[in-house]
Biopython code that builds the backbone (N, CA, C, O; Angstrom):
import numpy as np
from Bio.PDB.StructureBuilder import StructureBuilder

atoms = [
    (1, "MET", "N", (14.535, 242.992, 72.277)),
    (1, "MET", "CA", (13.226, 241.591, 72.052)),
    (1, "MET", "C", (12.285, 241.310, 73.205)),
    (1, "MET", "O", (12.673, 240.734, 74.221)),
    (2, "ALA", "N", (10.475, 241.917, 72.951)),
    (2, "ALA", "CA", (9.425, 241.462, 73.536)),
    (2, "ALA", "C", (8.825, 240.697, 72.939)),
    (2, "ALA", "O", (8.803, 240.532, 71.720)),
    (3, "LEU", "N", (8.100, 239.979, 74.005)),
    (3, "LEU", "CA", (6.919, 239.009, 73.793)),
    (3, "LEU", "C", (5.541, 239.752, 74.286)),
    (3, "LEU", "O", (5.364, 239.835, 75.501)),
    (4, "ARG", "N", (4.485, 240.337, 73.328)),
    (4, "ARG", "CA", (3.272, 241.056, 74.343)),
    (4, "ARG", "C", (2.042, 239.902, 73.827)),
    (4, "ARG", "O", (1.946, 239.129, 72.873)),
    (5, "THR", "N", (1.385, 240.168, 74.734)),
    (5, "THR", "CA", (-0.117, 238.916, 75.630)),
    (5, "THR", "C", (-0.834, 239.681, 75.589)),
    (5, "THR", "O", (-0.628, 240.883, 75.755)),
    (6, "GLY", "N", (-1.752, 239.197, 75.379)),
    (6, "GLY", "CA", (-3.081, 239.513, 75.723)),
    (6, "GLY", "C", (-4.182, 238.554, 75.485)),
    (6, "GLY", "O", (-3.862, 237.456, 75.031)),
    (7, "GLN", "N", (-5.442, 238.803, 75.725)),
    (7, "GLN", "CA", (-6.658, 238.136, 75.880)),
    (7, "GLN", "C", (-7.593, 238.875, 74.545)),
    (7, "GLN", "O", (-7.965, 240.009, 74.244)),
    (8, "VAL", "N", (-7.708, 237.431, 73.959)),
    (8, "VAL", "CA", (-9.714, 238.605, 73.283)),
    (8, "VAL", "C", (-10.355, 237.380, 73.686)),
    (8, "VAL", "O", (-9.931, 236.228, 73.590)),
    (9, "ASN", "N", (-11.512, 237.836, 74.183)),
    (9, "ASN", "CA", (-12.522, 237.385, 75.023)),
    (9, "ASN", "C", (-14.194, 237.588, 74.309)),
    (9, "ASN", "O", (-15.029, 238.466, 74.526)),
    (10, "ILE", "N", (-14.243, 236.325, 73.353)),
    (10, "ILE", "CA", (-15.553, 237.004, 72.365)),
    (10, "ILE", "C", (-16.245, 235.969, 72.845)),
    (10, "ILE", "O", (-15.901, 234.790, 72.930)),
    (11, "SER", "N", (-17.732, 236.742, 73.303)),
    (11, "SER", "CA", (-18.549, 235.865, 73.747)),
    (11, "SER", "C", (-19.944, 236.223, 73.001)),
    (11, "SER", "O", (-20.393, 237.370, 72.989)),
    (12, "SER", "N", (-20.893, 234.579, 72.076)),
    (12, "SER", "CA", (-21.855, 234.882, 71.592)),
    (12, "SER", "C", (-22.967, 234.937, 72.521)),
    (12, "SER", "O", (-23.967, 234.943, 71.804)),
    (13, "SER", "N", (-23.196, 234.966, 73.303)),
    (13, "SER", "CA", (-24.259, 235.368, 74.370)),
    (13, "SER", "C", (-24.854, 237.076, 73.897)),
    (13, "SER", "O", (-24.062, 237.964, 73.581)),
    (14, "GLY", "N", (-26.012, 237.224, 73.927)),
    (14, "GLY", "CA", (-26.353, 238.738, 73.660)),
    (14, "GLY", "C", (-25.728, 238.981, 72.358)),
    (14, "GLY", "O", (-25.529, 240.164, 72.082)),
    (15, "PHE", "N", (-25.408, 238.170, 71.576)),
    (15, "PHE", "CA", (-24.923, 238.485, 70.232)),
    (15, "PHE", "C", (-26.424, 238.387, 69.107)),
    (15, "PHE", "O", (-26.744, 237.325, 68.572)),
    (16, "PRO", "N", (-26.912, 239.208, 68.983)),
    (16, "PRO", "CA", (-28.537, 239.247, 67.749)),
    (16, "PRO", "C", (-28.236, 238.149, 66.693)),
    (16, "PRO", "O", (-27.248, 238.460, 66.029)),
    (17, "ALA", "N", (-28.627, 237.299, 66.437)),
    (17, "ALA", "CA", (-29.114, 236.493, 65.533)),
    (17, "ALA", "C", (-28.610, 237.166, 64.070)),
    (17, "ALA", "O", (-27.689, 236.629, 63.456)),
    (18, "GLU", "N", (-29.077, 238.019, 63.706)),
    (18, "GLU", "CA", (-29.588, 239.312, 62.542)),
    (18, "GLU", "C", (-27.481, 239.753, 62.428)),
    (18, "GLU", "O", (-27.008, 240.259, 61.410)),
    (19, "LEU", "N", (-26.690, 239.437, 63.561)),
    (19, "LEU", "CA", (-25.440, 240.340, 63.151)),
    (19, "LEU", "C", (-24.436, 239.326, 62.323)),
    (19, "LEU", "O", (-23.479, 239.664, 61.627)),
    (20, "GLY", "N", (-25.050, 237.605, 62.662)),
    (20, "GLY", "CA", (-24.383, 236.430, 61.969)),
    (20, "GLY", "C", (-24.026, 235.651, 63.051)),
    (20, "GLY", "O", (-24.526, 235.766, 64.170)),
    (21, "THR", "N", (-23.100, 234.794, 62.712)),
    (21, "THR", "CA", (-22.637, 233.208, 63.824)),
    (21, "THR", "C", (-21.287, 233.384, 64.112)),
    (21, "THR", "O", (-20.258, 233.301, 63.442)),
    (22, "VAL", "N", (-21.570, 233.678, 65.402)),
    (22, "VAL", "CA", (-20.318, 233.695, 66.639)),
    (22, "VAL", "C", (-19.650, 232.246, 66.043)),
    (22, "VAL", "O", (-20.301, 231.313, 66.513)),
    (23, "ASN", "N", (-18.722, 231.835, 65.291)),
    (23, "ASN", "CA", (-17.895, 230.675, 65.141)),
    (23, "ASN", "C", (-16.632, 230.922, 65.417)),
    (23, "ASN", "O", (-16.402, 231.922, 66.098)),
    (24, "VAL", "N", (-15.199, 229.850, 64.837)),
    (24, "VAL", "CA", (-14.331, 229.976, 64.995)),
    (24, "VAL", "C", (-13.446, 231.158, 64.011)),
    (24, "VAL", "O", (-12.427, 231.789, 64.291)),
    (25, "ASP", "N", (-14.215, 231.159, 62.875)),
    (25, "ASP", "CA", (-13.765, 232.079, 61.691)),
    (25, "ASP", "C", (-13.903, 233.598, 61.976)),
    (25, "ASP", "O", (-13.231, 234.538, 61.550)),
    (26, "PHE", "N", (-14.992, 233.569, 62.839)),
    (26, "PHE", "CA", (-15.447, 235.218, 63.339)),
    (26, "PHE", "C", (-14.293, 235.559, 64.284)),
    (26, "PHE", "O", (-13.549, 236.529, 64.138)),
    (27, "VAL", "N", (-14.213, 234.500, 65.441)),
    (27, "VAL", "CA", (-13.230, 234.911, 66.276)),
    (27, "VAL", "C", (-11.794, 235.362, 65.968)),
    (27, "VAL", "O", (-11.197, 236.411, 66.213)),
    (28, "MET", "N", (-11.348, 233.939, 65.198)),
    (28, "MET", "CA", (-10.048, 234.195, 64.711)),
    (28, "MET", "C", (-9.693, 235.771, 64.037)),
    (28, "MET", "O", (-8.700, 236.467, 64.251)),
    (29, "SER", "N", (-11.053, 236.095, 63.022)),
    (29, "SER", "CA", (-10.764, 237.458, 62.365)),
    (29, "SER", "C", (-10.981, 238.607, 62.869)),
    (29, "SER", "O", (-10.760, 239.668, 62.286)),
    (30, "GLU", "N", (-11.581, 238.446, 64.370)),
    (30, "GLU", "CA", (-11.488, 239.855, 65.335)),
    (30, "GLU", "C", (-10.164, 239.366, 66.087)),
    (30, "GLU", "O", (-9.691, 240.211, 66.846)),
    (31, "ALA", "N", (-9.650, 238.443, 66.026)),
    (31, "ALA", "CA", (-7.952, 238.254, 67.133)),
    (31, "ALA", "C", (-7.104, 238.860, 66.123)),
    (31, "ALA", "O", (-6.271, 239.755, 66.270)),
    (32, "LEU", "N", (-7.342, 238.425, 65.397)),
    (32, "LEU", "CA", (-6.397, 238.889, 64.193)),
    (32, "LEU", "C", (-6.285, 240.491, 63.662)),
    (32, "LEU", "O", (-5.173, 240.957, 63.412)),
    (33, "ARG", "N", (-7.091, 241.025, 63.561)),
    (33, "ARG", "CA", (-7.831, 242.525, 63.791)),
    (33, "ARG", "C", (-7.193, 242.906, 64.674)),
    (33, "ARG", "O", (-6.144, 243.492, 64.405)),
    (34, "GLN", "N", (-7.579, 242.721, 66.030)),
    (34, "GLN", "CA", (-7.085, 242.529, 67.285)),
    (34, "GLN", "C", (-5.439, 243.248, 67.227)),
    (34, "GLN", "O", (-5.015, 244.358, 67.549)),
    (35, "ALA", "N", (-4.706, 241.854, 66.578)),
    (35, "ALA", "CA", (-3.308, 241.796, 66.353)),
    (35, "ALA", "C", (-2.638, 242.798, 65.841)),
    (35, "ALA", "O", (-1.541, 243.236, 66.188)),
    (36, "GLU", "N", (-3.649, 243.299, 64.632)),
    (36, "GLU", "CA", (-3.452, 244.477, 63.761)),
    (36, "GLU", "C", (-3.355, 245.679, 64.537)),
    (36, "GLU", "O", (-2.170, 245.965, 64.711)),
    (37, "ILE", "N", (-4.154, 246.503, 65.076)),
    (37, "ILE", "CA", (-4.523, 247.254, 65.951)),
    (37, "ILE", "C", (-2.898, 247.486, 66.783)),
    (37, "ILE", "O", (-2.011, 248.321, 66.607)),
    (38, "ASP", "N", (-3.023, 246.409, 67.661)),
    (38, "ASP", "CA", (-1.790, 246.263, 68.790)),
    (38, "ASP", "C", (-0.237, 246.585, 68.180)),
    (38, "ASP", "O", (0.652, 247.062, 68.886)),
    (39, "VAL", "N", (-0.038, 246.185, 66.509)),
    (39, "VAL", "CA", (0.719, 246.328, 66.157)),
    (39, "VAL", "C", (1.211, 248.147, 65.594)),
    (39, "VAL", "O", (2.276, 248.760, 65.677)),
    (40, "LEU", "N", (0.026, 248.471, 65.107)),
    (40, "LEU", "CA", (0.137, 249.321, 64.304)),
    (40, "LEU", "C", (0.197, 250.435, 65.480)),
    (40, "LEU", "O", (0.670, 251.473, 65.017)),
    (41, "LEU", "N", (-0.094, 250.538, 66.697)),
    (41, "LEU", "CA", (0.201, 251.391, 67.935)),
    (41, "LEU", "C", (1.339, 251.177, 68.439)),
    (41, "LEU", "O", (1.954, 252.103, 68.966)),
    (42, "LEU", "N", (1.858, 249.882, 68.378)),
    (42, "LEU", "CA", (3.192, 249.860, 68.992)),
    (42, "LEU", "C", (4.210, 250.830, 67.819)),
    (42, "LEU", "O", (4.998, 251.705, 68.177)),
    (43, "ILE", "N", (3.986, 250.468, 66.566)),
    (43, "ILE", "CA", (4.738, 251.185, 65.163)),
    (43, "ILE", "C", (4.797, 252.466, 65.545)),
    (43, "ILE", "O", (5.831, 253.119, 65.686)),
    (44, "GLU", "N", (3.594, 252.868, 65.728)),
    (44, "GLU", "CA", (3.228, 254.563, 66.043)),
    (44, "GLU", "C", (3.838, 255.268, 67.159)),
    (44, "GLU", "O", (4.091, 256.473, 67.163)),
    (45, "ASN", "N", (4.135, 254.171, 68.425)),
    (45, "ASN", "CA", (5.092, 254.842, 69.914)),
    (45, "ASN", "C", (6.265, 254.663, 69.314)),
    (45, "ASN", "O", (7.081, 255.581, 69.227)),
    (46, "ARG", "N", (6.441, 253.669, 68.918)),
    (46, "ARG", "CA", (8.494, 253.644, 68.213)),
    (46, "ARG", "C", (8.567, 254.628, 67.527)),
    (46, "ARG", "O", (9.399, 255.474, 67.855)),
    (47, "ALA", "N", (7.742, 254.852, 66.364)),
    (47, "ALA", "CA", (8.185, 256.387, 65.668)),
    (47, "ALA", "C", (8.162, 257.489, 66.265)),
    (47, "ALA", "O", (8.991, 258.353, 65.982)),
    (48, "THR", "N", (7.395, 257.647, 67.028)),
    (48, "THR", "CA", (7.408, 258.876, 68.117)),
    (48, "THR", "C", (8.490, 258.801, 68.866)),
    (48, "THR", "O", (8.763, 259.969, 69.144)),
    (49, "GLU", "N", (9.151, 258.201, 69.280)),
    (49, "GLU", "CA", (9.642, 257.630, 70.710)),
    (49, "GLU", "C", (11.779, 258.447, 69.374)),
    (49, "GLU", "O", (12.736, 259.186, 69.602)),
    (50, "LEU", "N", (11.352, 257.722, 68.400)),
    (50, "LEU", "CA", (12.718, 257.607, 67.493)),
    (50, "LEU", "C", (12.415, 258.825, 66.524)),
    (50, "LEU", "O", (13.193, 258.957, 65.579)),
    (51, "GLU", "N", (11.157, 259.916, 66.675)),
    (51, "GLU", "CA", (11.346, 261.260, 65.790)),
    (51, "GLU", "C", (11.290, 260.572, 64.674)),
    (51, "GLU", "O", (12.127, 260.979, 63.868)),
    (52, "ARG", "N", (10.476, 259.455, 64.183)),
    (52, "ARG", "CA", (10.756, 259.578, 62.911)),
    (52, "ARG", "C", (9.104, 258.862, 62.079)),
    (52, "ARG", "O", (8.775, 257.744, 61.684)),
    (53, "SER", "N", (8.523, 260.032, 62.121)),
    (53, "SER", "CA", (6.726, 259.930, 61.879)),
    (53, "SER", "C", (7.104, 259.381, 60.785)),
    (53, "SER", "O", (6.627, 258.253, 60.910)),
    (54, "ASP", "N", (7.760, 259.408, 59.561)),
    (54, "ASP", "CA", (7.821, 259.042, 58.479)),
    (54, "ASP", "C", (7.709, 257.158, 58.418)),
    (54, "ASP", "O", (7.266, 256.777, 57.335)),
    (55, "VAL", "N", (7.994, 256.192, 59.258)),
    (55, "VAL", "CA", (7.965, 254.808, 59.421)),
    (55, "VAL", "C", (6.502, 255.013, 59.892)),
    (55, "VAL", "O", (5.769, 254.084, 59.554)),
    (56, "ALA", "N", (5.899, 256.007, 60.594)),
    (56, "ALA", "CA", (5.148, 255.536, 61.806)),
    (56, "ALA", "C", (3.697, 254.718, 60.965)),
    (56, "ALA", "O", (3.007, 253.961, 61.647)),
    (57, "TYR", "N", (3.475, 254.865, 60.039)),
    (57, "TYR", "CA", (2.083, 254.476, 58.942)),
    (57, "TYR", "C", (2.962, 253.411, 57.393)),
    (57, "TYR", "O", (2.521, 253.343, 56.245)),
    (58, "LEU", "N", (4.086, 252.821, 57.871)),
    (58, "LEU", "CA", (4.236, 251.884, 56.447)),
    (58, "LEU", "C", (3.685, 250.785, 57.004)),
    (58, "LEU", "O", (3.457, 250.418, 58.156)),
    (59, "PRO", "N", (3.469, 250.197, 55.561)),
    (59, "PRO", "CA", (2.129, 249.256, 55.483)),
    (59, "PRO", "C", (2.842, 247.578, 55.781)),
    (59, "PRO", "O", (3.817, 247.105, 55.198)),
    (60, "PHE", "N", (2.061, 246.961, 56.789)),
    (60, "PHE", "CA", (2.525, 245.746, 56.877)),
    (60, "PHE", "C", (1.158, 244.659, 57.137)),
    (60, "PHE", "O", (0.042, 245.033, 57.499)),
    (61, "GLU", "N", (1.485, 243.521, 56.909)),
    (61, "GLU", "CA", (0.828, 242.425, 56.902)),
    (61, "GLU", "C", (0.593, 241.265, 57.770)),
    (61, "GLU", "O", (1.258, 240.302, 57.386)),
    (62, "LEU", "N", (-0.085, 241.033, 58.755)),
    (62, "LEU", "CA", (-0.114, 240.067, 59.564)),
    (62, "LEU", "C", (-0.295, 238.520, 58.943)),
    (62, "LEU", "O", (-1.289, 238.681, 58.235)),
    (63, "SER", "N", (0.123, 237.003, 58.788)),
    (63, "SER", "CA", (-0.612, 236.575, 58.622)),
    (63, "SER", "C", (-0.503, 235.048, 59.386)),
    (63, "SER", "O", (0.393, 234.743, 60.173)),
    (64, "GLU", "N", (-1.392, 234.349, 59.054)),
    (64, "GLU", "CA", (-1.269, 233.155, 59.858)),
    (64, "GLU", "C", (-0.070, 232.218, 59.708)),
    (64, "GLU", "O", (-0.167, 231.642, 58.625)),
    (65, "GLN", "N", (0.755, 231.937, 60.215)),
    (65, "GLN", "CA", (1.200, 230.825, 60.554)),
    (65, "GLN", "C", (0.961, 229.007, 60.851)),
    (65, "GLN", "O", (0.445, 228.392, 61.785)),
    (66, "PRO", "N", (1.508, 228.642, 59.771)),
    (66, "PRO", "CA", (1.215, 226.839, 60.197)),
    (66, "PRO", "C", (1.671, 226.121, 61.587)),
    (66, "PRO", "O", (1.134, 225.160, 62.138)),
    (67, "SER", "N", (3.249, 227.141, 62.150)),
    (67, "SER", "CA", (3.222, 226.079, 63.206)),
    (67, "SER", "C", (4.016, 227.743, 63.987)),
    (67, "SER", "O", (5.209, 228.047, 63.969)),
    (68, "PRO", "N", (3.084, 228.383, 64.478)),
    (68, "PRO", "CA", (2.955, 230.034, 65.235)),
    (68, "PRO", "C", (4.121, 229.020, 66.680)),
    (68, "PRO", "O", (3.841, 228.129, 67.481)),
    (69, "PHE", "N", (5.760, 229.995, 66.282)),
    (69, "PHE", "CA", (6.385, 230.205, 67.889)),
    (69, "PHE", "C", (7.463, 228.815, 67.428)),
    (69, "PHE", "O", (8.433, 228.814, 68.186)),
    (70, "VAL", "N", (7.503, 228.097, 66.787)),
    (70, "VAL", "CA", (8.629, 226.950, 66.506)),
    (70, "VAL", "C", (9.784, 227.336, 66.649)),
    (70, "VAL", "O", (10.584, 226.826, 67.433)),
    (71, "ARG", "N", (10.132, 228.777, 65.524)),
    (71, "ARG", "CA", (10.941, 229.265, 65.334)),
    (71, "ARG", "C", (12.017, 229.964, 66.348)),
    (71, "ARG", "O", (13.230, 230.171, 66.373)),
    (72, "CYS", "N", (10.622, 230.260, 67.351)),
    (72, "CYS", "CA", (11.116, 231.135, 68.586)),
    (72, "CYS", "C", (11.718, 230.471, 69.509)),
    (72, "CYS", "O", (12.737, 230.924, 70.031)),
    (73, "LYS", "N", (11.306, 229.548, 69.786)),
    (73, "LYS", "CA", (11.654, 227.701, 70.644)),
    (73, "LYS", "C", (12.793, 227.603, 70.388)),
    (73, "LYS", "O", (13.707, 227.768, 71.195)),
    (74, "MET", "N", (12.964, 227.173, 68.630)),
    (74, "MET", "CA", (14.434, 226.521, 68.068)),
    (74, "MET", "C", (15.739, 227.759, 68.461)),
    (74, "MET", "O", (16.937, 227.484, 68.532)),
    (75, "ARG", "N", (15.041, 229.343, 68.711)),
    (75, "ARG", "CA", (16.139, 229.812, 69.014)),
    (75, "ARG", "C", (16.189, 230.661, 70.822)),
    (75, "ARG", "O", (16.886, 231.579, 71.254)),
    (76, "GLY", "N", (15.329, 229.988, 71.335)),
    (76, "GLY", "CA", (15.882, 230.241, 72.684)),
    (76, "GLY", "C", (14.770, 231.275, 72.932)),
    (76, "GLY", "O", (14.724, 231.538, 74.134)),
    (77, "HIS", "N", (13.824, 231.980, 72.183)),
    (77, "HIS", "CA", (13.342, 233.121, 72.039)),
    (77, "HIS", "C", (11.713, 233.244, 73.117)),
    (77, "HIS", "O", (10.754, 233.096, 72.359)),
    (78, "PHE", "N", (11.427, 233.381, 74.032)),
    (78, "PHE", "CA", (10.162, 233.754, 74.885)),
    (78, "PHE", "C", (10.226, 232.238, 75.093)),
    (78, "PHE", "O", (9.236, 231.636, 74.677)),
    (79, "THR", "N", (11.021, 231.629, 75.555)),
    (79, "THR", "CA", (10.209, 230.057, 76.288)),
    (79, "THR", "C", (9.648, 230.622, 77.853)),
    (79, "THR", "O", (8.877, 229.864, 78.441)),
    (80, "LYS", "N", (9.900, 231.507, 78.311)),
    (80, "LYS", "CA", (9.169, 231.793, 79.911)),
    (80, "LYS", "C", (7.826, 232.581, 79.368)),
    (80, "LYS", "O", (6.755, 232.303, 79.909)),
    (81, "GLN", "N", (7.847, 233.187, 78.712)),
    (81, "GLN", "CA", (6.838, 234.150, 78.101)),
    (81, "GLN", "C", (5.806, 232.973, 77.201)),
    (81, "GLN", "O", (4.661, 233.414, 77.102)),
    (82, "LEU", "N", (5.933, 232.022, 76.746)),
    (82, "LEU", "CA", (5.248, 231.283, 75.835)),
    (82, "LEU", "C", (4.693, 230.125, 77.041)),
    (82, "LEU", "O", (3.521, 229.750, 77.041)),
    (83, "MET", "N", (5.463, 229.746, 77.809)),
    (83, "MET", "CA", (4.677, 229.295, 78.503)),
    (83, "MET", "C", (4.146, 229.658, 80.179)),
    (83, "MET", "O", (3.710, 228.870, 81.019)),
    (84, "ASP", "N", (4.265, 230.449, 80.235)),
    (84, "ASP", "CA", (3.357, 232.015, 80.806)),
    (84, "ASP", "C", (2.139, 231.920, 80.034)),
    (84, "ASP", "O", (1.050, 232.010, 80.600)),
    (85, "VAL", "N", (2.247, 231.725, 78.634)),
    (85, "VAL", "CA", (0.813, 231.639, 78.007)),
    (85, "VAL", "C", (0.013, 230.441, 78.211)),
    (85, "VAL", "O", (-1.147, 230.337, 78.607)),
    (86, "LYS", "N", (0.774, 229.646, 77.898)),
    (86, "LYS", "CA", (0.388, 227.845, 78.293)),
    (86, "LYS", "C", (-0.485, 228.011, 79.463)),
    (86, "LYS", "O", (-1.667, 227.698, 79.599)),
    (87, "ASP", "N", (0.553, 228.716, 80.500)),
    (87, "ASP", "CA", (-0.237, 228.491, 81.795)),
    (87, "ASP", "C", (-1.910, 229.198, 82.141)),
    (87, "ASP", "O", (-2.828, 228.925, 82.914)),
    (88, "SER", "N", (-1.699, 230.033, 81.283)),
    (88, "SER", "CA", (-2.832, 231.216, 81.599)),
    (88, "SER", "C", (-3.823, 231.063, 80.513)),
    (88, "SER", "O", (-4.797, 231.802, 80.657)),
    (89, "THR", "N", (-3.842, 230.369, 79.550)),
    (89, "THR", "CA", (-4.588, 230.305, 78.441)),
    (89, "THR", "C", (-5.663, 229.676, 78.795)),
    (89, "THR", "O", (-5.543, 228.647, 79.459)),
    (90, "GLN", "N", (-7.044, 230.192, 78.400)),
    (90, "GLN", "CA", (-8.631, 229.208, 79.005)),
    (90, "GLN", "C", (-8.393, 228.627, 77.612)),
    (90, "GLN", "O", (-8.742, 227.489, 77.925)),
    (91, "CYS", "N", (-8.102, 228.521, 76.429)),
    (91, "CYS", "CA", (-8.054, 227.915, 75.146)),
    (91, "CYS", "C", (-7.131, 226.477, 75.497)),
    (91, "CYS", "O", (-5.991, 226.484, 75.962)),
    (92, "PRO", "N", (-7.835, 225.417, 75.190)),
    (92, "PRO", "CA", (-7.523, 224.171, 75.552)),
    (92, "PRO", "C", (-6.417, 223.862, 74.240)),
    (92, "PRO", "O", (-5.212, 223.691, 74.424)),
    (93, "SER", "N", (-6.940, 223.836, 73.182)),
    (93, "SER", "CA", (-5.625, 224.028, 72.202)),
    (93, "SER", "C", (-4.536, 224.524, 72.109)),
    (93, "SER", "O", (-3.465, 223.923, 72.033)),
    (94, "LEU", "N", (-4.763, 225.957, 72.106)),
    (94, "LEU", "CA", (-3.340, 226.517, 72.518)),
    (94, "LEU", "C", (-2.576, 225.888, 73.839)),
    (94, "LEU", "O", (-1.348, 225.805, 73.830)),
    (95, "ALA", "N", (-3.258, 225.499, 74.843)),
    (95, "ALA", "CA", (-2.398, 225.166, 75.751)),
    (95, "ALA", "C", (-1.717, 223.870, 75.398)),
    (95, "ALA", "O", (-0.494, 223.733, 75.430)),
    (96, "GLN", "N", (-2.635, 222.855, 75.032)),
    (96, "GLN", "CA", (-1.610, 221.320, 74.145)),
    (96, "GLN", "C", (-0.579, 221.939, 73.572)),
    (96, "GLN", "O", (0.504, 221.927, 74.158)),
    (97, "TYR", "N", (-0.747, 222.731, 72.066)),
    (97, "TYR", "CA", (0.329, 223.475, 70.927)),
    (97, "TYR", "C", (1.291, 223.497, 72.160)),
    (97, "TYR", "O", (2.148, 222.634, 72.350)),
    (98, "LEU", "N", (1.013, 224.829, 73.181)),
    (98, "LEU", "CA", (2.478, 225.022, 73.353)),
    (98, "LEU", "C", (3.307, 224.132, 75.021)),
    (98, "LEU", "O", (4.288, 224.399, 75.715)),
    (99, "ASN", "N", (2.097, 222.888, 75.053)),
    (99, "ASN", "CA", (3.020, 222.079, 75.215)),
    (99, "ASN", "C", (3.999, 220.998, 74.800)),
    (99, "ASN", "O", (4.865, 220.397, 75.436)),
    (100, "LEU", "N", (3.605, 220.935, 73.568)),
    (100, "LEU", "CA", (4.182, 220.361, 72.332)),
    (100, "LEU", "C", (5.245, 220.674, 72.347)),
    (100, "LEU", "O", (6.252, 219.982, 72.497)),
    (101, "LEU", "N", (5.056, 222.579, 72.075)),
    (101, "LEU", "CA", (6.330, 222.976, 72.208)),
    (101, "LEU", "C", (7.828, 222.965, 72.780)),
    (101, "LEU", "O", (9.010, 223.064, 72.451)),
    (102, "GLN", "N", (6.921, 222.767, 73.916)),
    (102, "GLN", "CA", (7.984, 222.482, 74.856)),
    (102, "GLN", "C", (9.153, 221.695, 74.500)),
    (102, "GLN", "O", (10.347, 221.962, 74.634)),
    (103, "GLN", "N", (8.358, 220.292, 73.840)),
    (103, "GLN", "CA", (9.657, 219.484, 73.707)),
    (103, "GLN", "C", (10.746, 219.412, 72.542)),
    (103, "GLN", "O", (11.622, 218.552, 72.453)),
    (104, "VAL", "N", (10.394, 221.114, 71.138)),
    (104, "VAL", "CA", (11.523, 221.551, 71.149)),
    (104, "VAL", "C", (12.621, 221.863, 71.012)),
    (104, "VAL", "O", (12.779, 223.060, 71.252)),
    (105, "SER", "N", (13.680, 221.244, 70.673)),
    (105, "SER", "CA", (15.004, 221.789, 70.991)),
    (105, "SER", "C", (15.365, 223.242, 70.377)),
    (105, "SER", "O", (15.049, 223.840, 69.349)),
    (106, "VAL", "N", (16.145, 223.512, 71.452)),
    (106, "VAL", "CA", (16.911, 225.259, 70.666)),
    (106, "VAL", "C", (18.058, 224.476, 70.530)),
    (106, "VAL", "O", (18.755, 223.718, 71.205)),
    (107, "VAL", "N", (17.967, 225.135, 68.942)),
    (107, "VAL", "CA", (19.715, 225.171, 68.202)),
    (107, "VAL", "C", (20.439, 225.876, 68.565)),
    (107, "VAL", "O", (20.201, 227.069, 68.752)),
    (108, "ARG", "N", (21.705, 225.216, 68.795)),
    (108, "ARG", "CA", (23.142, 226.478, 68.932)),
    (108, "ARG", "C", (24.014, 226.399, 68.065)),
    (108, "ARG", "O", (24.971, 227.173, 68.081)),
]
sb = StructureBuilder()
sb.init_structure("model")
sb.init_model(0)
sb.init_chain("A")
sb.init_seg("    ")
for serial, (resi, resn, name, xyz) in enumerate(atoms, 1):
    if name == "N":
        sb.init_residue(resn, " ", resi, " ")
    sb.init_atom(name, np.array(xyz, "f"), 0.0, 1.0, " ", f" {name:<3s}", serial, name[0])
structure = sb.get_structure()
């Protein structure tokens, strides 16, 4: 089991107004699309490793969850990685959320 992390940097500077507004909805949509691309590449690579081309392109859907990572924290999964994200993020609301997540107890 592994947690993959990355950054999505979207700037509105140099973005022509005719192409639309760069707002939270736009950024979230682009971040979700990037996550979908990353998951697809992971599945393709794993299917190649297993010589299972039949599973390489199975459909999947990512969806926003109301309390992301809580289940992982309760199970004691990815604790260090999530704190690494908290320490490195440039998003104050994500850092605050991950800081609150530290208070969740691991269920044994």
